[in-house]
C-alpha distance (Angstrom), angle and dihedral (degrees) to the residues before:
residue distance angle dihedral
M1 . . .
V2 3.77 . .
K3 3.79 114.7 .
A4 3.75 114.2 -131.2
R5 3.76 131.6 -167.4
H6 3.79 90.4 -129.2
S7 3.78 115.9 33.1
A8 3.78 139.2 144.6
T9 3.77 139.6 175.2
L10 3.79 109.1 -117.4
T11 3.81 130.7 -164.4
L12 3.79 128.2 -153.1
D13 3.78 114.6 -127.8
A14 3.82 123.8 -139.4
Q15 3.84 90.7 -84.2
G16 3.83 92.6 50.6
R17 3.80 94.7 -105.0
V18 3.78 126.2 142.6
L19 3.79 126.6 -155.7
L20 3.80 114.9 -141.2
P21 3.80 108.3 -143.9
R22 3.81 118.1 -123.0
P23 3.86 95.4 -107.6
L24 3.82 90.5 57.2
R25 3.81 92.7 46.1
Q26 3.79 91.2 48.0
A27 3.81 92.6 47.8
L28 3.81 89.3 56.5
G29 3.79 97.3 35.9
L30 3.82 92.5 -118.0
G31 3.78 120.8 162.3
P32 3.79 137.7 171.8
G33 3.78 111.3 -53.9
T34 3.81 95.0 19.6
R35 3.80 109.6 149.5
L36 3.79 116.8 -135.0
L37 3.78 129.9 -162.2
A38 3.83 110.6 -139.4
L39 3.81 117.7 -152.8
V40 3.79 132.5 174.8
E41 3.79 109.0 -143.6
E42 3.80 124.0 172.1
G43 3.80 91.1 -19.8
R44 3.80 93.8 -49.5
L45 3.78 130.1 111.5
L46 3.79 113.4 -129.2
L47 3.78 122.2 -166.4
I48 3.80 112.6 -164.1
P49 3.79 124.5 -179.4
W50 3.81 105.8 -109.8
E51 3.80 93.8 -127.1
R52 3.81 91.3 54.0
A53 3.82 92.0 49.0
E54 3.80 89.9 48.3
E55 3.82 91.8 50.5
E56 3.81 90.8 50.9
L57 3.80 91.6 49.5
W58 3.82 93.2 50.1
A59 3.81 89.7 48.0
E60 3.81 89.9 54.5
L61 3.80 92.1 47.0
S62 3.81 93.0 48.6
D63 3.81 88.6 67.1
L64 3.81 90.7 67.6
Q65 3.79 113.3 106.0
E66 3.80 94.3 -150.0
S67 3.76 135.0 24.6
L68 3.78 119.4 -87.0
A69 3.80 89.9 -120.1
E70 3.82 91.6 55.4
E71 3.79 90.7 48.4
L72 3.82 91.7 49.9
L73 3.82 92.0 48.8
R74 3.81 91.1 49.5
E75 3.82 90.9 51.1
R76 3.81 91.9 48.6
R77 3.83 91.8 49.8
L78 3.80 90.2 51.4
E79 3.82 90.3 50.6
V80 3.82 91.4 51.1
E81 3.81 91.6 48.8
R82 3.81 91.9 47.6
D83 3.83 94.9 46.7
G84 3.81 91.6 43.0
């Protein structure tokens, strides 16, 4: 198992909830009302603060040279031309 600086053993309660211990919340800067994105990746559960996930998504989208709408319109025009 990978050793981590901040780790904890967590237990699901009867309703499927998990309590994140204070040291983990503090390490990530999580407070009451913080939204988390939950992902299953390679058999692991990842909890990512929503704002961080949103920042990463916008960073990926900023690399696009044209807008998604323009790209979609261009593709549709090519389909119409090809299908006649």
